[in-house]
PARODREN-86971 format. One record per atom (N, C-alpha, C): atom name; residue number from 1; y, x negated, z; residue in three letters. Coordinates in steps of 0.1 Angstrom, whole numbers, plus 2048, in hexadecimal, padded with zeros to 3 digits. Each point is the difference from the previous one (the first is absolute). Example, Ala and Ser with C-alpha at 12.3 -4.5 7.8 and 13.67 -1.06 7.14 Angstrom:
REM PARODREN-86971
<atom N, 1, <7C7, 77C, 84E>, ala>
<atom CA, 1, <80C, 809, 800>, ala>
<atom C, 1, <80C, 7F7, 800>, ala>
<atom N, 2, <80B, 804, 7F9>, ser>
<atom CA, 2, <80B, 7F7, 800>, ser>
<atom C, 2, <80B, 808, 808>, ser>
***
This chain:
REM PARODREN-86971
<atom N, 1, <853, 83D, 8A4>, met>
<atom CA, 1, <802, 80C, 7F8>, met>
<atom C, 1, <7FB, 813, 806>, met>
<atom N, 2, <806, 80B, 7FE>, ser>
<atom CA, 2, <805, 807, 809>, ser>
<atom C, 2, <7F9, 80B, 7F3>, ser>
<atom N, 3, <7FB, 800, 7F6>, glu>
<atom CA, 3, <7FF, 804, 7F5>, glu>
<atom C, 3, <7F5, 7FC, 7F8>, glu>
<atom N, 4, <7F5, 800, 7FB>, lys>
<atom CA, 4, <7F8, 803, 7F5>, lys>
<atom C, 4, <806, 7F9, 7F3>, lys>
<atom N, 5, <7FA, 7EF, 7FE>, ser>
<atom CA, 5, <80B, 803, 7F2>, ser>
<atom C, 5, <7F9, 806, 7F3>, ser>
<atom N, 6, <802, 806, 7F9>, gln>
<atom CA, 6, <7F8, 804, 7F4>, gln>
<atom C, 6, <803, 7F2, 7F0>, gln>
<atom N, 7, <7F8, 802, 7FB>, phe>
<atom CA, 7, <7FA, 7F8, 7F0>, phe>
<atom C, 7, <7FF, 807, 7FE>, phe>
<atom N, 8, <806, 804, 7EC>, arg>
<atom CA, 8, <7FB, 806, 7F9>, arg>
<atom C, 8, <7FA, 7F5, 7F7>, arg>
<atom N, 9, <7F3, 806, 7F9>, ile>
<atom CA, 9, <7FE, 7F0, 7F3>, ile>
<atom C, 9, <7F6, 815, 7F0>, ile>
<atom N, 10, <80C, 7F6, 7FA>, pro>
<atom CA, 10, <7F3, 806, 7F5>, pro>
<atom C, 10, <7F0, 7FE, 7FE>, pro>
<atom N, 11, <7F8, 80A, 7FB>, thr>
<atom CA, 11, <7F2, 7FD, 802>, thr>
<atom C, 11, <7FB, 7F2, 7F3>, thr>
<atom N, 12, <807, 800, 7F3>, pro>
<atom CA, 12, <801, 7F7, 7F6>, pro>
<atom C, 12, <802, 7F4, 809>, pro>
<atom N, 13, <80B, 7FD, 805>, phe>
<atom CA, 13, <7FF, 7F5, 80D>, phe>
<atom C, 13, <7F5, 7F9, 808>, phe>
<atom N, 14, <7FC, 80B, 808>, leu>
<atom CA, 14, <7F8, 7FC, 808>, leu>
<atom C, 14, <7F1, 7FA, 7F7>, leu>
<atom N, 15, <800, 809, 7F1>, glu>
<atom CA, 15, <7F7, 802, 7F9>, glu>
<atom C, 15, <7FA, 7EF, 7FE>, glu>
<atom N, 16, <812, 7F8, 7FE>, leu>
<atom CA, 16, <7FD, 7F2, 7FA>, leu>
<atom C, 16, <7FD, 7FD, 805>, leu>
<atom N, 17, <806, 7FD, 811>, leu>
<atom CA, 17, <7FE, 7F7, 80C>, leu>
<atom C, 17, <7EE, 804, 805>, leu>
<atom N, 18, <7FC, 809, 7FD>, glu>
<atom CA, 18, <7F4, 7FE, 7FF>, glu>
<atom C, 18, <7F5, 7F9, 7F5>, glu>
<atom N, 19, <806, 803, 7FD>, arg>
<atom CA, 19, <7FE, 7F9, 7EC>, arg>
<atom C, 19, <7FE, 7EC, 80A>, arg>
<atom N, 20, <809, 7FF, 7FE>, glu>
<atom CA, 20, <80E, 7F0, 802>, glu>
<atom C, 20, <7EF, 801, 811>, glu>
<atom N, 21, <800, 804, 809>, ala>
<atom CA, 21, <7FA, 801, 80D>, ala>
<atom C, 21, <7F2, 7F1, 7F5>, ala>
<atom N, 22, <7F5, 810, 7FB>, leu>
<atom CA, 22, <7F6, 7FB, 7FE>, leu>
<atom C, 22, <7FF, 7FA, 7F6>, leu>
<atom N, 23, <80C, 7F7, 7FA>, glu>
<atom CA, 23, <802, 7FA, 7F6>, glu>
<atom C, 23, <7F8, 7F0, 805>, glu>
<atom N, 24, <80A, 802, 811>, ala>
<atom CA, 24, <805, 7F1, 7FF>, ala>
<atom C, 24, <7F0, 7FE, 812>, ala>
<atom N, 25, <7FE, 810, 7FF>, tyr>
<atom CA, 25, <7F3, 7F9, 80D>, tyr>
<atom C, 25, <7F6, 7F9, 7F5>, tyr>
<atom N, 26, <7FA, 7FA, 80B>, pro>
<atom CA, 26, <801, 7F7, 815>, pro>
<atom C, 26, <810, 803, 802>, pro>
<atom N, 27, <80A, 7F6, 7FA>, glu>
<atom CA, 27, <80C, 802, 805>, glu>
<atom C, 27, <806, 808, 7FE>, glu>
<atom N, 28, <811, 7FB, 80B>, glu>
<atom CA, 28, <807, 808, 7FF>, glu>
<atom C, 28, <809, 7FF, 7F7>, glu>
<atom N, 29, <802, 80B, 7F7>, cys>
<atom CA, 29, <80F, 807, 7F6>, cys>
<atom C, 29, <809, 7FA, 809>, cys>
<atom N, 30, <80C, 805, 7F9>, cys>
<atom CA, 30, <80B, 806, 80E>, cys>
<atom C, 30, <80B, 801, 7EC>, cys>
<atom N, 31, <80F, 805, 803>, gly>
<atom CA, 31, <807, 805, 7FA>, gly>
<atom C, 31, <80E, 806, 80F>, gly>
<atom N, 32, <806, 806, 7F2>, ile>
<atom CA, 32, <80C, 806, 806>, ile>
<atom C, 32, <805, 80B, 7FC>, ile>
<atom N, 33, <805, 808, 80C>, leu>
<atom CA, 33, <807, 811, 7FD>, leu>
<atom C, 33, <80B, 802, 7FF>, leu>
<atom N, 34, <803, 802, 7F2>, leu>
<atom CA, 34, <80D, 807, 800>, leu>
<atom C, 34, <807, 80A, 803>, leu>
<atom N, 35, <806, 80A, 800>, gly>
<atom CA, 35, <80D, 808, 7FD>, gly>
<atom C, 35, <805, 808, 808>, gly>
<atom N, 36, <809, 809, 802>, arg>
<atom CA, 36, <808, 805, 809>, arg>
<atom C, 36, <7FB, 805, 810>, arg>
<atom N, 37, <803, 7F6, 805>, gly>
<atom CA, 37, <803, 800, 810>, gly>
<atom C, 37, <7FF, 80D, 808>, gly>
<atom N, 38, <803, 808, 80E>, ser>
<atom CA, 38, <802, 807, 805>, ser>
<atom C, 38, <80D, 800, 7FF>, ser>
<atom N, 39, <804, 80A, 803>, ser>
<atom CA, 39, <813, 804, 807>, ser>
<atom C, 39, <7FD, 80A, 80D>, ser>
<atom N, 40, <80C, 802, 802>, pro>
<atom CA, 40, <800, 80D, 80C>, pro>
<atom C, 40, <7FD, 809, 7F8>, pro>
<atom N, 41, <803, 805, 7F1>, gly>
<atom CA, 41, <807, 80B, 7FB>, gly>
<atom C, 41, <7EB, 800, 7FA>, gly>
<atom N, 42, <7FC, 7F5, 7FE>, glu>
<atom CA, 42, <7F1, 7FF, 7F9>, glu>
<atom C, 42, <7F2, 7FB, 809>, glu>
<atom N, 43, <7F7, 807, 804>, pro>
<atom CA, 43, <800, 7F1, 80D>, pro>
<atom C, 43, <7F7, 7FD, 7FB>, pro>
<atom N, 44, <7FC, 802, 7F5>, ile>
<atom CA, 44, <7F0, 7FA, 7F3>, ile>
<atom C, 44, <800, 7F9, 7FB>, ile>
<atom N, 45, <7FB, 7F1, 7FF>, ala>
<atom CA, 45, <803, 7F3, 7FA>, ala>
<atom C, 45, <7F3, 808, 7F3>, ala>
<atom N, 46, <805, 7FD, 7F6>, glu>
<atom CA, 46, <7FB, 800, 7F6>, glu>
<atom C, 46, <7F9, 7F2, 7F5>, glu>
<atom N, 47, <7F8, 801, 7FA>, val>
<atom CA, 47, <7FE, 7F2, 7F6>, val>
<atom C, 47, <7FC, 803, 7F6>, val>
<atom N, 48, <808, 7FB, 7F9>, ser>
<atom CA, 48, <80D, 803, 7EF>, ser>
<atom C, 48, <7F1, 7F1, 7F8>, ser>
<atom N, 49, <807, 7F7, 805>, glu>
<atom CA, 49, <7F6, 7F0, 7F8>, glu>
<atom C, 49, <7F5, 7FD, 80D>, glu>
<atom N, 50, <7F6, 7F6, 7F3>, val>
<atom CA, 50, <7FC, 7F6, 80A>, val>
<atom C, 50, <7FE, 7F4, 7F9>, val>
<atom N, 51, <803, 7FB, 80C>, ala>
<atom CA, 51, <802, 7F1, 7F7>, ala>
<atom C, 51, <7F2, 7FA, 806>, ala>
<atom N, 52, <7F5, 7F8, 7F4>, val>
<atom CA, 52, <7EF, 7FD, 808>, val>
<atom C, 52, <809, 7F1, 7FC>, val>
<atom N, 53, <7F9, 7FA, 80A>, thr>
<atom CA, 53, <802, 7F2, 7FF>, thr>
<atom C, 53, <7F6, 7F4, 805>, thr>
<atom N, 54, <800, 7F9, 802>, pro>
<atom CA, 54, <7F1, 7F6, 804>, pro>
<atom C, 54, <803, 7FC, 80B>, pro>
<atom N, 55, <7F1, 801, 806>, asn>
<atom CA, 55, <7FF, 7FB, 807>, asn>
<atom C, 55, <803, 7F0, 804>, asn>
<atom N, 56, <809, 7F6, 809>, ser>
<atom CA, 56, <803, 7F4, 802>, ser>
<atom C, 56, <7F9, 7FB, 80B>, ser>
<atom N, 57, <7FC, 805, 801>, ala>
<atom CA, 57, <7FC, 7F8, 80A>, ala>
<atom C, 57, <7FF, 7F3, 802>, ala>
<atom N, 58, <802, 7F7, 805>, ser>
<atom CA, 58, <7F5, 7FA, 7FC>, ser>
<atom C, 58, <7F0, 7FA, 805>, ser>
<atom N, 59, <7F8, 809, 80A>, asp>
<atom CA, 59, <7F4, 801, 805>, asp>
<atom C, 59, <7FB, 80C, 805>, asp>
<atom N, 60, <7F5, 805, 806>, arg>
<atom CA, 60, <801, 807, 808>, arg>
<atom C, 60, <7FB, 810, 7F6>, arg>
<atom N, 61, <805, 803, 7F3>, arg>
<atom CA, 61, <802, 807, 7F4>, arg>
<atom C, 61, <7FC, 80E, 807>, arg>
<atom N, 62, <7F4, 7FF, 80B>, glu>
<atom CA, 62, <7F6, 80D, 7FE>, glu>
<atom C, 62, <808, 809, 80D>, glu>
<atom N, 63, <805, 7F2, 80E>, glu>
<atom CA, 63, <805, 80A, 805>, glu>
<atom C, 63, <816, 802, 803>, glu>
<atom N, 64, <800, 7F9, 7F4>, arg>
<atom CA, 64, <80F, 7FD, 803>, arg>
<atom C, 64, <806, 805, 7EF>, arg>
<atom N, 65, <80F, 801, 803>, tyr>
<atom CA, 65, <803, 801, 7F5>, tyr>
<atom C, 65, <811, 7F6, 801>, tyr>
<atom N, 66, <805, 7FE, 7F4>, ala>
<atom CA, 66, <80F, 7F9, 7FC>, ala>
<atom C, 66, <807, 801, 7F8>, ala>
<atom N, 67, <808, 803, 7F9>, ile>
<atom CA, 67, <810, 807, 7FE>, ile>
<atom C, 67, <7FF, 7F5, 7FE>, ile>
<atom N, 68, <808, 7FB, 7EE>, asp>
<atom CA, 68, <809, 7F1, 803>, asp>
<atom C, 68, <80D, 809, 800>, asp>
<atom N, 69, <80C, 7FA, 807>, pro>
<atom CA, 69, <80F, 803, 805>, pro>
<atom C, 69, <801, 7FF, 7F7>, pro>
<atom N, 70, <804, 7FA, 7F9>, lys>
<atom CA, 70, <804, 7FD, 7F6>, lys>
<atom C, 70, <801, 80F, 7F2>, lys>
<atom N, 71, <7ED, 804, 800>, leu>
<atom CA, 71, <802, 80C, 7FD>, leu>
<atom C, 71, <807, 80B, 802>, leu>
<atom N, 72, <7FD, 800, 810>, val>
<atom CA, 72, <804, 80B, 80A>, val>
<atom C, 72, <813, 802, 7F9>, val>
<atom N, 73, <808, 7F2, 800>, leu>
<atom CA, 73, <80E, 803, 7FB>, leu>
<atom C, 73, <7FE, 804, 7F5>, leu>
<atom N, 74, <7FB, 7F6, 7F8>, gln>
<atom CA, 74, <804, 806, 7F6>, gln>
<atom C, 74, <7FD, 810, 7FE>, gln>
<atom N, 75, <7F7, 806, 800>, val>
<atom CA, 75, <7FA, 814, 7FF>, val>
<atom C, 75, <80D, 805, 808>, val>
<atom N, 76, <800, 7F5, 80B>, gln>
<atom CA, 76, <80F, 80A, 809>, gln>
<atom C, 76, <80A, 7FE, 7FA>, gln>
<atom N, 77, <808, 7F7, 7FA>, gln>
<atom CA, 77, <80F, 7FD, 7F4>, gln>
<atom C, 77, <804, 811, 7F0>, gln>
<atom N, 78, <7EB, 7FC, 800>, glu>
<atom CA, 78, <7FD, 80C, 7F7>, glu>
<atom C, 78, <806, 80D, 803>, glu>
<atom N, 79, <7F9, 7FF, 806>, ala>
<atom CA, 79, <801, 810, 808>, ala>
<atom C, 79, <80C, 805, 804>, ala>
<atom N, 80, <805, 7F8, 802>, arg>
<atom CA, 80, <80F, 803, 801>, arg>
<atom C, 80, <808, 804, 7F6>, arg>
<atom N, 81, <7FD, 800, 7F3>, gly>
<atom CA, 81, <806, 7FF, 7F5>, gly>
<atom C, 81, <7FF, 813, 7FC>, gly>
<atom N, 82, <7F1, 7FF, 800>, arg>
<atom CA, 82, <7F2, 80B, 7FF>, arg>
<atom C, 82, <808, 80F, 810>, arg>
<atom N, 83, <80D, 7FD, 809>, gln>
<atom CA, 83, <7FF, 807, 80A>, gln>
<atom C, 83, <7F5, 806, 80A>, gln>
<atom N, 84, <7FA, 7F2, 7FF>, val>
<atom CA, 84, <7F2, 808, 808>, val>
<atom C, 84, <7FF, 7F6, 808>, val>
<atom N, 85, <7F9, 7FB, 80A>, glu>
<atom CA, 85, <7F9, 7F7, 80C>, glu>
<atom C, 85, <7F2, 7FC, 807>, glu>
<atom N, 86, <7FB, 7F8, 7FE>, val>
<atom CA, 86, <7FB, 7F8, 808>, val>
<atom C, 86, <7FB, 80E, 80C>, val>
<atom N, 87, <7F2, 807, 800>, leu>
<atom CA, 87, <803, 809, 80E>, leu>
<atom C, 87, <7F2, 7F9, 808>, leu>
<atom N, 88, <7FC, 7F4, 7FD>, gly>
<atom CA, 88, <7F3, 7F6, 801>, gly>
<atom C, 88, <7F7, 7FD, 7F8>, gly>
<atom N, 89, <7F4, 802, 802>, tyr>
<atom CA, 89, <7F6, 7F4, 7FE>, tyr>
<atom C, 89, <7F3, 806, 805>, tyr>
<atom N, 90, <7F4, 800, 7F3>, tyr>
<atom CA, 90, <7F2, 805, 801>, tyr>
<atom C, 90, <7FD, 7F2, 800>, tyr>
<atom N, 91, <7F4, 806, 807>, his>
<atom CA, 91, <7F2, 7F4, 7FD>, his>
<atom C, 91, <7F3, 804, 804>, his>
<atom N, 92, <7F7, 7F6, 7FE>, ser>
<atom CA, 92, <7F4, 80A, 80A>, ser>
<atom C, 92, <7F3, 7FA, 804>, ser>
<atom N, 93, <7F8, 801, 809>, his>
<atom CA, 93, <7FE, 801, 80A>, his>
<atom C, 93, <7F2, 7FD, 7F8>, his>
<atom N, 94, <7F6, 7F6, 801>, pro>
<atom CA, 94, <7F4, 802, 7F3>, pro>
<atom C, 94, <7F1, 801, 811>, pro>
<atom N, 95, <7FC, 809, 7FD>, cys>
<atom CA, 95, <7F5, 804, 809>, cys>
<atom C, 95, <803, 7F8, 810>, cys>
<atom N, 96, <80B, 806, 804>, arg>
<atom CA, 96, <807, 809, 80A>, arg>
<atom C, 96, <80A, 80D, 7FD>, arg>
<atom N, 97, <808, 805, 80B>, ser>
<atom CA, 97, <802, 812, 802>, ser>
<atom C, 97, <80E, 7F9, 7FA>, ser>
<atom N, 98, <806, 811, 7FD>, ala>
<atom CA, 98, <80D, 7FB, 7FF>, ala>
<atom C, 98, <80C, 800, 807>, ala>
<atom N, 99, <7FB, 7F7, 80A>, thr>
<atom CA, 99, <80B, 7FD, 811>, thr>
<atom C, 99, <803, 7EF, 7F8>, thr>
<atom N, 100, <80F, 801, 808>, pro>
<atom CA, 100, <805, 7F4, 7FC>, pro>
<atom C, 100, <7FA, 7F6, 810>, pro>
<atom N, 101, <7FE, 7F5, 7F7>, ser>
<atom CA, 101, <7FA, 7F3, 809>, ser>
<atom C, 101, <807, 7FE, 807>, ser>
<atom N, 102, <7FC, 7F1, 809>, gln>
<atom CA, 102, <80A, 7FC, 80A>, gln>
<atom C, 102, <80B, 7F6, 7F5>, gln>
<atom N, 103, <7F4, 7F9, 7F6>, ser>
<atom CA, 103, <808, 7FD, 7F6>, ser>
<atom C, 103, <815, 807, 7F8>, ser>
<atom N, 104, <7FB, 80E, 7F9>, asp>
<atom CA, 104, <808, 808, 802>, asp>
<atom C, 104, <809, 807, 808>, asp>
<atom N, 105, <7F9, 7FB, 80E>, leu>
<atom CA, 105, <810, 801, 803>, leu>
<atom C, 105, <807, 7EF, 805>, leu>
<atom N, 106, <7FD, 7F7, 7FB>, glu>
<atom CA, 106, <805, 7F2, 804>, glu>
<atom C, 106, <80E, 803, 7F8>, glu>
<atom N, 107, <7F7, 807, 7EF>, ser>
<atom CA, 107, <805, 7FC, 7FA>, ser>
<atom C, 107, <80E, 80F, 7FB>, ser>
<atom N, 108, <802, 80D, 80E>, ala>
<atom CA, 108, <807, 80B, 7F7>, ala>
<atom C, 108, <80D, 7FC, 805>, ala>
<atom N, 109, <807, 805, 7F8>, trp>
<atom CA, 109, <80E, 808, 7FC>, trp>
<atom C, 109, <805, 80D, 80A>, trp>
<atom N, 110, <80E, 7FF, 806>, pro>
<atom CA, 110, <801, 80D, 808>, pro>
<atom C, 110, <807, 809, 7F0>, pro>
<atom N, 111, <7F8, 80C, 802>, glu>
<atom CA, 111, <80B, 80A, 7F8>, glu>
<atom C, 111, <7F1, 7FF, 7F4>, glu>
<atom N, 112, <7FE, 7FB, 7F9>, val>
<atom CA, 112, <7F4, 7F6, 7F9>, val>
<atom C, 112, <7EF, 810, 7F9>, val>
<atom N, 113, <802, 801, 7FA>, arg>
<atom CA, 113, <7F0, 808, 7FF>, arg>
<atom C, 113, <7FC, 7F7, 800>, arg>
<atom N, 114, <7F0, 801, 803>, tyr>
<atom CA, 114, <7F2, 7FC, 7FC>, tyr>
<atom C, 114, <7F7, 805, 7FD>, tyr>
<atom N, 115, <7FE, 805, 7F3>, leu>
<atom CA, 115, <7F2, 808, 7FB>, leu>
<atom C, 115, <7F5, 7F6, 7FE>, leu>
<atom N, 116, <7F6, 805, 808>, ile>
<atom CA, 116, <7F1, 7FB, 7FF>, ile>
<atom C, 116, <7FA, 806, 7FA>, ile>
<atom N, 117, <7F6, 7FA, 7F5>, leu>
<atom CA, 117, <7F2, 804, 7FB>, leu>
<atom C, 117, <7F5, 7FF, 806>, leu>
<atom N, 118, <7FA, 805, 808>, ala>
<atom CA, 118, <7F2, 7F8, 809>, ala>
<atom C, 118, <7F0, 800, 7F3>, ala>
<atom N, 119, <7F9, 7F8, 7FA>, val>
<atom CA, 119, <800, 7FD, 7F6>, val>
<atom C, 119, <7F1, 7FA, 804>, val>
<atom N, 120, <7F5, 807, 7FD>, glu>
<atom CA, 120, <7F1, 7FE, 7FA>, glu>
<atom C, 120, <7FE, 7FC, 7F1>, glu>
<atom N, 121, <7ED, 7F6, 7FD>, ala>
<atom CA, 121, <7FC, 804, 7F4>, ala>
<atom C, 121, <80A, 801, 7F6>, ala>
<atom N, 122, <7FB, 812, 7FF>, glu>
<atom CA, 122, <80A, 805, 7F2>, glu>
<atom C, 122, <809, 809, 809>, glu>
<atom N, 123, <803, 7FB, 807>, arg>
<atom CA, 123, <808, 814, 802>, arg>
<atom C, 123, <805, 7FF, 80B>, arg>
<atom N, 124, <80F, 805, 7FC>, val>
<atom CA, 124, <80C, 7FE, 80E>, val>
<atom C, 124, <7FE, 808, 80C>, val>
<atom N, 125, <7FF, 802, 80C>, thr>
<atom CA, 125, <7F5, 805, 807>, thr>
<atom C, 125, <811, 7FE, 80F>, thr>
<atom N, 126, <80A, 7FE, 7F9>, gly>
<atom CA, 126, <80C, 80B, 808>, gly>
<atom C, 126, <80C, 7FD, 7FB>, gly>
<atom N, 127, <80D, 807, 808>, val>
<atom CA, 127, <807, 800, 7F9>, val>
<atom C, 127, <80C, 7FE, 80E>, val>
<atom N, 128, <809, 7F7, 802>, lys>
<atom CA, 128, <80C, 806, 810>, lys>
<atom C, 128, <80B, 7F8, 7FB>, lys>
<atom N, 129, <807, 803, 806>, cys>
<atom CA, 129, <810, 7FC, 7FE>, cys>
<atom C, 129, <803, 7F6, 812>, cys>
<atom N, 130, <808, 7FB, 7FF>, trp>
<atom CA, 130, <800, 7F8, 80B>, trp>
<atom C, 130, <812, 7FE, 7FE>, trp>
<atom N, 131, <808, 807, 811>, arg>
<atom CA, 131, <80E, 7F0, 7FF>, arg>
<atom C, 131, <7F9, 7FC, 80F>, arg>
<atom N, 132, <80D, 7F7, 801>, leu>
<atom CA, 132, <803, 7F2, 809>, leu>
<atom C, 132, <80A, 814, 80A>, leu>
<atom N, 133, <7F1, 7F8, 80F>, ser>
<atom CA, 133, <809, 807, 80F>, ser>
<atom C, 133, <80D, 7FF, 7FE>, ser>
<atom N, 134, <80A, 802, 806>, glu>
<atom CA, 134, <80F, 802, 7FF>, glu>
<atom C, 134, <801, 7F1, 80B>, glu>
<atom N, 135, <7F3, 801, 80F>, val>
<atom CA, 135, <7FC, 7F4, 805>, val>
<atom C, 135, <7FC, 7F1, 7F4>, val>
<atom N, 136, <7FE, 802, 7F7>, gly>
<atom CA, 136, <7F9, 7FC, 7FB>, gly>
<atom C, 136, <7F1, 7F8, 806>, gly>
<atom N, 137, <7F9, 803, 804>, glu>
<atom CA, 137, <7FA, 7FF, 809>, glu>
<atom C, 137, <7EA, 800, 7F9>, glu>
<atom N, 138, <802, 80D, 7FC>, thr>
<atom CA, 138, <7FB, 80E, 7FA>, thr>
<atom C, 138, <806, 806, 7F2>, thr>
<atom N, 139, <7F4, 807, 7F9>, phe>
<atom CA, 139, <801, 809, 7F6>, phe>
<atom C, 139, <803, 809, 800>, phe>
<atom N, 140, <805, 80F, 800>, glu>
<atom CA, 140, <800, 80A, 7FA>, glu>
<atom C, 140, <7FC, 808, 7F2>, glu>
<atom N, 141, <7F6, 804, 806>, glu>
<atom CA, 141, <7FF, 807, 7F3>, glu>
<atom C, 141, <808, 812, 7F0>, glu>
<atom N, 142, <804, 7F4, 7FC>, val>
<atom CA, 142, <808, 80E, 7FB>, val>
<atom C, 142, <7F0, 80A, 7F1>, val>
<atom N, 143, <80B, 809, 803>, asp>
<atom CA, 143, <7F8, 80D, 7FA>, asp>
<atom C, 143, <804, 7FE, 7EE>, asp>
<atom N, 144, <7F4, 7FF, 7F6>, ile>
<atom CA, 144, <7FB, 7FD, 7F6>, ile>
<atom C, 144, <807, 80B, 7F8>, ile>
<atom N, 145, <806, 809, 7F8>, gly>
<atom CA, 145, <7FB, 80E, 7F8>, gly>
<atom C, 145, <802, 7F1, 7F1>, gly>
<atom N, 146, <7F5, 80D, 7F7>, tyr>
<atom CA, 146, <803, 7F7, 7F7>, tyr>
<atom C, 146, <806, 814, 7ED>, tyr>
<atom N, 147, <7FE, 7F8, 7FF>, ser>
<atom CA, 147, <80A, 805, 7F0>, ser>
<atom C, 147, <7F9, 801, 7F3>, ser>
***
């Protein structure tokens, strides 16, 4: 990517994600971010909905998350009816930074944004957004705007 992509999330949604991350601690929380994607006329993708989902990882939920593929499909189908799309996914990193892990890299999809919340015992210590690089071997940080 030659230009740094941008991502806007309304403050009430960010507050919801922070509550979810704190409630799930010491395990990872996760969910789906929906809204309108960026386009040539509007370079900023904006979140308009959040689907909170259970972490369905079978083990090591303090360092991994999984979202049931059937649930992802259901959310995608329902979103189409409302003329919104899946912009990306969010999850928390308990006792770790808001940077992607090797596990995150191995399961990442191109053109999808990943919002990560770093969480300590009683507070969120960082929020960053990432997107898989064009080569698919690393992540690139995405600027976050709050509204």
